[in-house]
N, C-alpha and C positions, 0 to 999 in steps of 0.2 A: 557264723556267730556262736553256734553251739558245738563246734567241732570237738573241742577239748572235753566237753561233758559227754558227748557221744562216745569218744574213745575210752573214757573211764568206764562207761557202761559196758562197752564191747569187751574191754579188758577183763571185766568180772565174769563175762559169759564164757570165757575160755574157748575150747575147740569149736563150739557151736558158732561163735562169732567169727572165727577164722574161716570156717566153711561158708558162712553167709557171705563174707566179703569176697571169697574166691568165686562163688557162684555169681555174684554181682559183677565181678571183674570179667568173667567169661562172657556174660551177656551184654556188657556195656557197648553201646554203638559208636562211641567216639573216643579218641585218644585222651581227651581231657578227663572223661569219666574214668577210663582205665588208670590213668595216672593218679587220680584221686584215691581210687580203691587201693592201688599199689602203695601209695603213701600211708594210708591208714594201716595196711598190713605191716608195713615196715615199722611204724610207730608202736605196733603191738608186739614187735619182735617176732613176727610170724611171716615176714614178707618174702624175701628172695627165694629161699629154698622151696617153699610151697608152690610158688608161681612157676619156677623153673621145672619142677616135677611135672607140671601140666603139659609140657612139650611132648610127653608120651601119651597124651589123651587120645582116645579112640575116635573122637570127632574132629574132622579136618579143620573146621573153622575155629575150634578152640586152640589148636596148635598154631594156626595162622595168627590169631589175636595175640597169643603169648609171644610169638616171634616178632610181631610188630612192636609190642611193648618192649621187648629186649632191645630192638633197634633204637627206639626212641630214648630209652634210658641208658643205652650203652652198657648193658649188663655183661661184663666179662665172665662172671660166674656161670653164665648160660652157655658158654662156648661148647663144652663137651656135649650137652644135650642137643644143642642146635646141630652139631655135627652128626648126631645119630639120625636126624630127620632131614638132612640135606638131600637125601634121595627119596623123600616121601612120594607116595604114589600120586598125590594131587599136586599139579603144577602151581596152583595158587599158594600152597604151603611152601613149595620149593623156592618160589620167588620171594616170599617174605623172609624165609630163612637166609637166603643169599644176601638180601638187603641188610639183615641184622648182622651177619658175619662181616660184611664189608664195612658197615658203619662202626662196628666195634673196632675193627682195623688193626688188630694186634697180630704178631707172628702166629700165635696159636689159632686165631680165626682164619688166617691165610691158609693153613694146612687143610681146612675143610672146604675152602672155596674152589679147589681143583675140581670137585664134583660139579659145582654149579657152572663152571666155565665150559663143561662138556655136556651140559644138560641137553636132552633130546628136544626140548621146547625152545625155539629161537627167542621167544619173548623173555624167558628166564636168562638166557645167555646175554641178551642185549641189556637187560636190567642190571645184572651183576657188573657188566663192563662199565656201565654208566656210574656205578656207585664206588668203584675202586679209586682210592687215592691215599696218599700218605706213605711215609717210609716204613711204617709197620707192616705193610703188605709187600715189601721188597722180595719176599720169598716166592711171589707169583710171577716174577719177571720172565723166567724161563717158560713156565706154563703159558703165559700170555704170548710169548714169541712163537711157541709151538702152535697155539690155537690160530695165530695169524696165518700160518701156512695151511692149516686144516680147514678153517672156516670158509664156507661157500657163500654166505650172505655178505655182500659188500658193506652194508650198513653196520653190521656187527664188527667186521674187520676194522672199519674206520674208528669205531668206538673203542676197540681194543688198543688201537694206537694212542688214542687220547688217554686211556687208562694208564698206559706206560708213562706218558708224560706227566700225569698227576702223581704217579709214584716217584718218578723224577731223579733217581740216582744215576751214577755213571753207567751201570749195567743197562738201565732202561734207555739211556741215550744211545748206547751202542746198538741195542735192538732196533730202535727207531731209525738210526742211521742206515742200517741194513735195508729197511723198507724204503726209506726216502731215496736211497741211491740205486734202487731197483734190485738189490741183492735178495737172495732167499732161495730155498730149495725148489718150491713149486712155481715161482713166478720169475725165474731168472730171465732177464732180457724182455720181459713183458709184464712187469708189475703194473697194475692199473693206476692211472693217474689219481683216481680217488683215494687209493691206499697211500700213495706217495704224499699227496697233499695233507691227508689226515696225520701221517707220520710227521710232517713238518709242523702241523698244529701241536702235536705231542712234544716236539723238540722245543717249541716256543714256551709250552707250559713247563717243561723241565728246567729250562734255563741253564746258565753256566757257560763257561768258556768253550767246552767241547761242543755243546749244542749250537752255540753262536758260530763257531767255525764251519760246522756242517751247513748251516743256513747260508753263510756267505758263499760257500762253494756252489750251493744249489741255485743261487741267483744267476749262474751262468749255464744252467741246464738247458738242453735243447727243447724241453717241453715248456711251452709258454705258461700253462697253468701252474706248473711246479715253480717256475721262476717267480711268478706273481705271489704264490703262497710263501715262498722263502723270503721275499722282500717284506711281505706283511708280517711274517714271523720275526724278522729282525726289528721292525718298527715296534712290535709288541714288547720285545725284550728291552729296547731302549726306553720305552715308556715306563717299564717297571723300575728302571734305574732312577727315574726322576722323582 
């Protein structure tokens, strides 16, 4: 009710008001409160740059909170600073930074996500894989394909396949086809069924004629689980047409 009046008062307070709002933003326990303080800062003309600068703060939880806010608001302006803390010493920060970059989802953000895909913490790797989607991240297709060969955790490999499907261009389809047909440097002739079925899920997510043809071929595969996954993938694609 009194928001406009409060903003007028804060505007007259100058730098002291800006610092007050920044302090409140840092300590806010919920996204709703952080968004409100961010909105107030923006209306004062003091918002984005001051907030982004706090990604270099010495306290880990401040950096994490600002990364979370960057993710929620899709702050493209924050990409360079997010990139500088993508290898932060605290895994909680690295996780939030990876989510922010993935949700911003531009080619510039993709360049910094290479670090997150190879993070030492499997939870960070899994989190970033789950967040990847959209054509803006197509620059990650080759790194994702490489990580599929390197990753030891089967759950993360499967999520990497789904990430390729959510990116979904022709290069992603080719990478998924290699997995679904057992091809690959490390898993030649012995690609796990779980990987192959996840690649089939990815193909269904990607869609298109190329993916559809691969799925048709795989309905004749000698692996029963793969056949069933391919049949389900084709049904999913047909449902998308309706």
